[in-house]
C-alpha positions, 0 to 999 in steps of 0.5 A, a space after each residue: 492504519 484502519 479497522 477495516 483493512 486489519 479486519 480483512 487481514 486477520 487470517 493472514 495474520 494468524 497463519 503467519 501469510 503477511 509480510 513483516 512490514 504489515 504484520 508489524 503495523 497490524 500488531 501496532 493497530 491492535 494494541 491500541 484499537 480495543 474493537 480489533 483486539 477483540 476481533 483478533 482474539 476471537 478469531 484465534 479462539 475460533 481457529 484453535 477450535 476448527 483446528 481440533 475437528 478431524 479432516 476427512 481424507 477425500 475418496 479416490 473418485 472424488 479426487 478423479 471427478 474433481 481433476 477432470 472438472 479442473 481441467 475441463 474449466 482450465 480449457 474453457 476459461 480465458 487465461 487472462 480472465 483466470 489470472 485477473 481472479 486469480 490475483 485481484 479476487 482470490 476469494 472468488 477462487 477459494 470459495 469453492 474449495 470449502 466444497 471440493 477436497 480434492 481441488 484443495 489437495 491439487 492446490 497444495 501440490 502445485 503450492 508445495 512444487 514451487 515452494 521447493 523452487 523458490 527455496 532452491 533459488 533462495 539457496 543459490 542467491 547471493 548478495 551482489 549489486 549488479 546494476 543490469 540485473 532486472 527489478 526486484 518483485 514487489 511480493 518478494 521484498 519484505 522491507 527497505 532498510 535505507 535510501 542513499 543518495 551520492 553527494 554531487 550525483 544522481 546515483 541512488 543506493 537502497 538496501 532492501 530485504 528480502 530472504 537476506 539485505 540486498 543492495 540496488 544502484 541506479 539513477 532516478 530514472 531507472 525502473 529498479 530504482 523507481 519501483 523500489 522507492 515506490 514500495 518504500 512509500 507505501 510498505 516501510 514501517 520506518 519513517 525515515 526511509 519513507 521520508 527519503 523515499 519521498 524525497 527522491 520522488 518528488 523530483 519526477 512527480 510528472 510520473 503517474 505511478 509516482 504521483 498516486 504515491 505521494 497522494 497515498 503518502 499524503 493521505 495515509 502516512 503516519 509521519 506529518 513530515 513525509 505528509 508534508 514533503 508530498 503535498 509540497 510536491 503535488 501543489 504544481 498539480 492542484 489546479 489541473 489534476 481533479 485527484 490532487 485538489 481533491 486530496 489537498 481539500 481533504 488534507 485541509 480538512 481531515 489532516 491533524 498537522 496544522 502546519 500541513 493544513 496551512 500549507 493545503 490553504 496556501 495551495 488551494 488559493 488559486 483555485 480558490 474560485 472552485 465550488 468545492 473549495 468555496 465551500 470547504 473554505 465557508 465551513 472552514 471560515 464559520 466553525 474551524 477549531 484552529 483560529 488561523 485556519 479559520 481566519 485564512 479562510 475568511 481571508 481567502 474569500 474575501 479575495 474570492 469575493 472580490 474576484 467574483 
């Protein structure tokens, strides 16, 4: 986890808005990183200070004017653009709130009503296995508990947590199963579950979303076993997919696991004549701290010279 991500999400952590798995990883990072720990402490102190300040109630005239302005803005704004900003650029619609307390009150009322509706749905939900039920919404999932494939069968069973533990069953090509597997590769702090998920996804690396998940696992997963499974499944695409080639080059240069670096070097041999690959190999052959990687890079460069 990068410090930049932690600092961007510290406020969500303080207001208890982070999912359980994200909160866990943030706390683990802060325990190791003194800079982020200081940032968290400073932000908590600032939050405690402003919480003691009095909050002025908006006047009726301001509320009325703000409602009219909001209605006019909604009527003149294209729906797709509004929702895109709402989801992907929350800062753009949060910034005006500090200047419009009435807008804050309106948003609070809408959120409160939505919360009541969500609570009603949760209270009426049951833990059942329904193969034909719609795919779970990723935002409602707090974590993947386990992934199992029935021996001698393509049937997969995934237990996942929302407010309570639920279970989904289906084939690997089912949309719901794939969505849960993709979620598990990025958001679960259980390395065994991530390993199972990546292992199953390697069976369908042609899918664009699956390949993105495997690239993410190769670059960012903390478990070397998960990264190794990801790079092995991506090897067939080094020639044709530049994103895969760049990710394998990145792993060769930066990964902390010598075995994974050696695997990356083997996967790059078919494209050793590529200029970007050759530049990296030359640097490794000159001064890589791992003697095996250094000697293998020299061997690959020698083969490349033979091709030239």
